[in-house]
N, C-alpha and C positions, 0 to 999 in steps of 0.2 A: 613425324606426322605428315601425311600427303598434304600437299599445298592445294587448297580449294579456293579460288578467288572469292572475295567477299562481294556483296551486292546490296546496294541501298534499299532495293525493294524487299529485301528479305524482312519478313515480319515474324519470324519464329522465335523472338525472344522469350526466355522463360518468365521475365518479369513482365512482360507486356509493354513497358516504356521505363526508360532510365530516370533516376531521380535528378531533376534539374539542379537542385541545390547541392547534390553529391554528399549531403551529410549522412546519409544512411549506409553503413559500411557493407551490408549484406545484398545491396542492390547492384547488379552488374551493369556495365556499360553495354551499348548496343553491339551485338554479335560477338560478345565475349562468352555466352553460353555454348555448350558443345551443340553440334549439328542434331544429334538425336534428341536431345531436350527441345531444341528449338522446333524441330518437326513435330514432336508429340505435344508442344506447348506445356511442357512441365518446368518446374523450378530447378535450376541448375545451380550447384555451389562453385563450379568452375575448377573442381579439383581434376587430377589427371590419373585415373578416370574418376568422373563425378559420382557422387553417392547414388543419384538416381539411376544411372546406368548399372551401377553395381548391384542394386537391389533388383532391376529388371533381369540382369543375368542370372542372378541367384534363384529367382523365381522360375526363370526359364530351364535351369539345369534341374530343378526339384520336380517340375511337372512335365519333363520331357518325355514322350512316349518312348517305348522300348526300341532300341536300334538308331535312335536319333543322335547324330554327331553335333556337337555344339563346340565353339571355340573355348579354349581355357580362360580367356580374359574377355571382358566385356568390350563391345565396339563402341568406342567413345572417342570420336574426332572432333577437332577445333580447326577454327581459322588459324593461318599462320601469323602469330603476333610476335613482333620483334622483342627479344629478351627472354622468350619462352622456348625452351628446347624440349622437343618430343621425346618422352621416355621410352616409347615402344611404338612401333608401326605395326598396324593391323596386317594380316595377309592380305596381299593384293589379289590373290585369286579366291577371294571369299565367295563371289558369285559363282565362280567356276565350280568350287565344291558342292555348292548347293544343286547345281546342274548335274553333276556327276552322281549326287546321292539320288536324284530323281530317275536318272537312267537306271541305276542299280535297282531301284524298287521296281520299275516297269519291267526290267528283265526277270526278277523275281516272281512277278505276277504272271509273265508269259511262261517261264519253266513250270510254274504250279498247274497252269492251265494245260499245258502238254502232258504232264505227268498224270493229272487227273484223267484226261481223255484216254490215255494209254491204259490206265487201271480199269476205266469202264469198259473199254473194247475187250480186255482180256476176260472180263468177268461176265460177259454177255450184256452189257448195259443196254437198256431201252427206256424210253421215257416212261412207260408203265411201271418199270422197277423203280424208278426214281421217285415216282409219285407214291408207290406203295410204302416206301421208307418213310414218307412224310407223316407227321402225326395227324395231318388233316385228311389223310385218304384221298380219294378222287372226288371231285366237287361236281355239283349241278347247280343249276340257277335256283334261286330262293323259290320255294313252294308257295302255294297260295296261302298256306297257314301261317306265313310270316317267318318260318325258320328255313335255313340253308340245309337241305337234305343231301347228305353224302350218298354215293351209290355203294352198294355192298362190297366189301373186300375182307379178305381173310388175313392181311398182313398185320404184323404188330408194329406199333409205332416206335420211333426212336426216342431218346430222351429229349424233352423240349427245352433243356437249360444246359447247352454246351457253353464252352468257354466264350464269353462275349468278346474276347480280344482277338479271336481267330477269324480269319476270312472264311465264310461259311457260303456254300453254294446256295442260291435262293431257292432251288427246288427241294433242298433239305432243310431249309430254315423253318423252325417251328413258328417264326413270327408271321409266315404267310397264312393269312386267315381271311375268309370271306366276310366282308362287312358291307352291307348296303342299307339303304333307307327301308328295304322290305323286311329285313330279317328282325326287326323290332315290332313286337305285338303293339296294337294300338291301346290307348288308355293305360298306358304304364307310367311309372314315377320317373321323374327326371333325375338327374344327379343331385338336385336341391331337395329332392323329396316330394315335390308337387305332382298331382295327378293331372295328366294332359290328355286331350281328346285326339291329339295328333300324334302320329308315330315319332319316336324319339330316335335321332340319328347319333349312333356311336361313332365318333370322329376318331378314326384310326389311320396310321400311316398308309400311304397309297401302296397297294399290293397288286398281285395277279392272281386271278383264280385259276387254280391248277386243275386240269383235267387229265384224263388218260393219254391224250394223244398230242398235248402241248407241251412244248419246253420253254421256260422263261427266257426272254430275250437278254436280260441281263444275268451274267453268269456268277456274279459275286455280289455279296450283300456289303455295301459300302456305309452301313450305319455307323454313326460315332458313338462310341461307349466310354463311359467313364472308366478311368483306370482303376479306380477302387470298387468297381461294380461287384456286388457279393457273388460269389462263385456259384451258390446252389439257386439263385433266383433266375426264373426265366429270362430270356432276352428281353430287352427294354420294350420292343414294339408288342411282343407277346404279354409282357406284364401289363402294359398300358391297356391293352385291349381287355385283359381280365378285369382290371380295376374299373373300367368304364361300363362293361356289361354287369358288374356287380352293383354299381350305382343305379344303373338303368333299370334292373329287374328285381333286385332283391328288396322286399317291403321295407326292411328295417335299416338299409344302408344310410338313408339320408338322415336317419336319427342317431345311428352310431357315431357317425362323422360329419363334420360340416364339409359338405361337398366341395365348394370352390377352394376352401383352405387346403383340403386334402390334395387335390389335384394340383395346386400350386406347388405344395411341398414335394410332390412327385417329380418335379422338374429340377429339383436341386440335385447337386452331387451327393452320392451315398455317404461321403464324409461330413456332410453339413449336419449339425445338430437338429435341425427341422425336418430332415428327410425321414419319412416313415420308418418305423421299427421293421427290422427284417421279418420278425414273427408276424407282424400284421399283414406284411405283404405276401407271405407264404400261405396265411389263412385265407386271404382274399382270393389267391389263385386257386385254392382248392375248392372254394364255394362258388367263384365265378365260373369254373369249368363246367357247372351244371347247366349254364345258359349259353353255351357256345359250342360250335362243332370244331373249334380250333384245337382241342384236345380230345382224346378217347374218354368215355366215361368210365365209371368204376363198375365193374361187374360184380355180381353176387358170388361168394365162394361156391355155393351149391344152390341150384334152382330148386330142388325138392325138399329142403330142409322144412322142419315144422313152422308154420307162420308165427308162432308165439316163442320161438327160440330166442334167447337173449344172449348166450354165448356163441356168438356166430363165428368167431375166429377160429374155433376148434375144428371147423370143417374145411378151413383152407388146406390145399394141397401143399406138400412140400415144395413143388415146383411152382408154387404161385409167385407171380411177379406183381409187385405193387403198381397200381395205376398212377397216372399223373396226379389225381387227387389225393390218394393215399400217400404218396410221397410227400406232397405239400403239406398234408396234415402233420405227418412226423416230423418234418423240418421245422414246421411252425411250433410244434410242442417243444422240440428240443431248444429251439432258440428262445422260447418264452421262458422255460425253466433256467436255462443258463443266465438270462438277464435278470430274472426274478432273485436269484441267489446273489447276484452282483448288485442288486438294488438299482437296477437301470430301468428306465421306461416302464415303470410299474403300471401305470394306467393303460398304456398301449398293449402290454402283455396281457392284461385282463381282457381287453377289447379282442385280442387274438384268439384266447381261449373261449371267448363267447361265440366268435364266428366259427371256431372248430366244432363247437357243440352244435350249431346250426346244420353243418355238414354231417355231423354223426346222426342227428334226428332224420335228415333226409335219407339216410342210408339205413334206418332202423337199428341202429346200435345203441340199444336202451342202456346197457351197462356203462358204456362211454358218456352217454348223455347224462346219466345221474351222477357219475363220479366227477366229470368236468364241470357241470353246473354247480355242483357243491364247492369245488375248488374256487370257482368265480365268486359266488355268494360269500364264502368265507373270507375271501380276500377283500371283500367290500368293507370290512369291519376295520382293519387296519388303515385302509386307504381313506376311511371316514366319509365315503360316499353313500351310506345307507342312512345318514341323520343329517337334520338341519343343525345350524349353529345354536339355536335357542334350546334344543333338546340334550343338554350336557349332563353329566353325572353330579350328584350334589358333592361328593367327596372330591377335593381337590386332587388326591393321589390317584383317582381313577380316570382322570382327565387325560387320556393318552393322546398325544398329538398325532395327526394324521400324517402319514409317511409321504404324502403328496405335499409339494409346496403350494402356496396360495395360486389359485387361477390367474393367468395373465389378463384375461378378458372375459366378458360376458359368454362368448361363445365357448370357451373351454369350460367354464363353470356348468353351462347348460349340457355340455358333452358328457361331463363326468356324471351328471344327474341322470341324462339319457341311458348311459352305459349301465348304471344300477338298475334301472327300471326295466330294461330290456333283459337283464340277467334274472331279476325277479320274476317276470312275466314268463320267461322260458321255463323256470323251474315249476312255477305254479300250473302252467298249462301242460307241460310235459309230465307232471307228477299226478295228473287225474287218471292216467291209466294204471296206477300202481298203488300199493299201500305202504310204501316206504315213507319213513318220517321226512319232513322238510328240513333243509339246512339252515335256515334262518327263521326264527320265529317272528310273526307279524308284530309283536310287542317290541321288537328291536328295530322296527323300521319307523322312522320319522322323517323321511326325506320329503322335501316339497314336490309337488306333482309337476310333470313336465310342462313346459310352456307350449304354445302354439307354434306350429312349424313356420309360420310367417316371421314371428319374432326370432326364432332360431336362426333362420337363414340370414336375417337382416342384423343379427347380433344385437337386438334389443332385449333389455331386461324387463321382467314383468314385475319385480318388486316395486319399482318405482312408479309404475303405471296404475296399479289397482289396489294399493294398500296391501292387507294381509293376502298371503298366497295359500292356497289349499295344500295340506300336507296329509300324510297317510294316517295320522292320529286323530284327525278332525272328526268331530261328530256329524253323522249323516253324510260322510264323504261320498258314499255310493249313491245317493239321492240328490245331491246338490252339485251342478255342473255350471259354473258361471261361464258365459259366452266369451268373456274378454280374457279368460284365463286357459280354456281348454279347448282342444280340437279333437279329431278322431283318435289320435295317438293317446291322448289323456284318457279316453273312454276305454280304449284297449288296455291300458294299465289297470283302469278300475275293475274291468272285467276279470282281469287275473286276481285281483284282490277279493272279488266275490268268490271266485273258485277256491281260493286259499280258505276262505271261511267255511266253506262246504266240506272241504276235505278234512279241516281241523275238528269240525263237528263230528264227522264220521269215524274218524280216528280216535278221538278223545272223549267220546261221550261216556263210556263206561268207566274210565278213570274218573272223569269230572264228577259223575253221579255217585261213585264210590266215596268221594270226598265230600259229598253233600254241597255241591255247588248249586245255589238257588236257581241258576238258569237252566240246569240239567236235572232238575228234580220234577216229578209229576205235577202238572198244574190243573186243578180241578175246572177252571173255565174252559179248558180244551178238551174235555172228556168227550164230548160229541161233536168235535170239530170236523172230524175226518170221516167218520161212519155214523149213521143214525143210532146203531146199537153197538156200542163198544165191546170188545171181546172181554172175557173174564181177566185176561191179563193186560188189560188196557193200561194199568198203571205202569207197566215196564215198556209201553210203547214210546220210543223217542219222539214221536210226532206229538205227543201230548206234553211237550216241555216247552218253556219260554224261548229257550235257544233256538230249537227247530223253527218255531212259529216266527221268530225274528228273521232267520235266513230265508225261509219261504217267502215272507214279505218283501225282503229285499231283492230276491231274485225275480219276483213277480213284478215289481215295480221298477226295476232297474232300467229297462229299455224305455218304459213309458215316461221316465223323466229326462230322456235325452233332450238336448236343445231342439227346437223345431228344425233347424237347418241341418241337423245330424241324425234324424230319424230314418231317413232313407238311405240304405247303404250303396244304392246304384241310381243316383240321380241322373237322368238324361243319358243312361247307358254308360256312364262313367263310374268305374268300380274304385273304391278306396278300400285297400286290403285291411287297413286297421279298422275302419269303421264296420267292415263286414265281419271281422273277427269279433269285435265288440257286440255286435247284434246277435252272434251265435251263443256267445258265453252265458247269458241268463237262462236260455233253454237247457244248454248242457247242464248248468248248475241244478236246474229242477229236475232233470233226469237222475244225476248223481244223487241228489237228496232223496228222491221219492222212490226210486227203483228198487232198493232193498225191501220196501213195505208195500209194493203193489202187488195186488191179486187181479190179474188181468181176466181172469174167469168169473170174477165177481161183479155184479152189475152196479152195485153202490159204492165201489172203493174209489175214493177221491184220488188217492196216489196214482191209481191206474189212468184215470182220466187225465191227471197232471202230466204223466210222462208221454201218454199218447198225443196231447195237445202240443207238448214241447217237441216231440219228434217231427210232427207234421209242420211245425213252425220252421224247423230246420230245414225240412223238404221244400217248404215254400221258398226259403232262401236259396236253395239250390236251383230251383226253377228260375228265380229272378236272375242269377248270375249267369246261367247257361243260355238265358234268352237274349244275351248281349253278345257283341263281338269280342269280349274280352278273353283273354287267354287265362283259364282259371289255374294253369300250373304256376302263375306268378302270385297266388294266394299264399298266405301263411301257411306252412305245413300242419299247424294246428287245426285248420279248417277240416282236414280229412279225418281227424280223430272225432270231431264233432258229427261229421256226416256217418261215420261208422256206429257211433253210439246210437243216432237216431235209427239207422238200419237195424241194429240189434234190438231195439224196443219194438219196431214193427214186425220183426220176426216172431217176437213173443205173441203178438196179437194175431199174426198169421196163424200161429199153431193154435190158438185159442178158437179161432174162426174155423179150422179144421174140425176140432173137437166139437164144436157146436153145429157142424154140417151147414154152415152159412156160406154157399158158394159165392155169391155176390161179394161177400167181404173178403173171401180167399183170393178172389181174381184181383180185387182193388188193392189188397195189402201186398200181395206178390208184386204186382205191377210197381208199387212205390218202393219196395225193397230193391227190386232190379234197376230202378232208375237211380236210386242212391249208389248202388254198386257201379253202375256205368260212370257216374260222376267221379267216383274214387279211381276207377280205371282211367279215365280221361286225364285226371290230375296225374297220373304217372306217366304220361306221354310228354315227358320233358326233354328227354335227351335222345336225338336221333342216333342211332348206333350204327357206324359204318362197318358192320361185320355180318356175320350170317345171321339170317332172320330167325327170330325166336319170340314167341309169346305163349304164356300159359293158358290163354284163352283159346281154347282149341278150335272155335269156330272161325278164328280170324288169324290169318298169317300176315305178318308185314314185317317192315325194318325197324319197328319201335318197340321197345321193351319198357316195362313198368319199373319206375324207381323203386328202391327197396321198401320204402316207407308205405306208399300206396299198394305195392305188391302185398305186403304183410296185412294191411287192413282189408283189402279186397279177399284175400284168402281166408282170413278169420271169419269175415261176413259171410262167405260162401260156405265155410265148414259149419258155422252155427245154423244156418238155413238148412244144410243137408241133414245135420244130427237132429235138429229140432222138428222140421217139417217133412224130412225125407225126400226133399227135391233140391236138385242144384239149381243154382242161378243161371239164367240165359241173358246175356246182354245184347241189346240190339244197337248196332252202330248208328 
């Protein structure tokens, strides 16, 4: 051992102080611990080498980066004590080896820089070419609308998830994205799910905005990556950006996950058990790409396909290259299915499939929406998230245990409940546009209603605060809304329950009537309820049954029973997406319920009056939200379907006014339909596309295209107006 003189002032003893009595055999005398343990103030057993240094050396060898050279034996040195012979001397040139290794790495960097410059010069490299290879394209300053608008370019992006262990030039790095305080629209939801009147700032790593004439000053990206970083995930800075915009912009993100907990877990190494599932991260990347210009959006396979086409993949060319969002969706599905078969991360994989379904709906992929939502809801049964504990089967043999372990805390318990209700609401709201049967019957849903966002964010339990908690099977669940239990999200879920009852009535009426269900049999008290003189087949009219009258009453009274503080969806210009959707659902329910029985050309038809009143109530809600500075593209996608249904009803009355030669009504109704169509078109302006300009609205050319969902609803409404009234819609910007 090299001789190092002792010092009385050295206070690096592992034990802190010696035992004055000397009775404890494990306490070392002063300066008997090794130098390393004294410096780190750790406990030393005075072995040669000591166990602490052995463990530290083993950990360093296991987690050493690729190419790092470490000594074969731990560096454990002692003061020279008489009677102790050093077993092995450490290399005297230890520091010289480190210095030489640093010199080697610097030389490698210089060689790589010179070779990269030579390659670029041979290929005609220019800053514009480098920028065109970036998935960001060429950037401009943020526009007044709050989004960073890229300049048009026809270049195709490179893959945004290269190996995170490689040195990547920053001008090729997919993690360079423009994020400022201006690119977040006001009145949006924070990562905790609150509504704020001030712009949210998405905190991202420092970056440089790339333009067509600038080259970044730093040539290399020196970000630190975990050695176990999943290969297919985007780079950490891009991943964090997509996660942040997901929480900032998507209306359901703050309910599906607990924002602070999720962001904290994202800082852990990928090998940590608390690190988010890869399927969830891939799904968030796909959905988050809709709200940022960091990646290119997903184009339609064919622009001129039928607006009601459901099998859209058959129009894809054999040369079609999946976009960033499509690749992330496929990776998320693959990872989720693999982990489900292995029984790992069951709840997180269910959440990933739910996020994927939201992405499908945004791109009008109705078959995928139906199939994936069904998978999520059917998965809720073995996970036990569709029922409360008190609603267990009578037979002991049928009490199947949940595949999920008991929740660790209140936050996890509420997150499971929110996951189910979001899946339930998605299927009920998405199922309004088709006649397909639902995947889970309402009789099998007995879950408690979600708590308020303030309780969820703070991790507070509602059970201990207000006694019995509302659940799905409670009587008058749609008309009773306790202030201490529910907020806008609870009303949003109840709106989905109302739509579920409407669809169940429309689909099961004939089968229930065939089985002589008392609620679906003609009721004499309702003989003259809808028209003054019932038709001769009035007994076959579904409106004259107790079940229809009950649902009509629920839809009419639903919004009127809201708590006083939740009756206005836009208080002081601040829009709550959940409350706004909840206000739309009763009007949509009345349209779905009365539309098959409405005779718009008859003056005394009560059903016609009901759907006209509901359509104009939806129109009023459009007026309200568009009169604010709120970005309507941040609303739930379900809102566009409500707007479309209102427009379709007004088209029917527009045609009736044409038949009646009422010019004033024709002008009014046409203006109302065109305003609804303009709102749907505005909703589609979500993704600025840094490619060639295209818009199916012939009177306007720009760099914005409509998202697939809004595109379909607009084109269907335009087709209905053209076929019914013989005139195409004209949208005023």
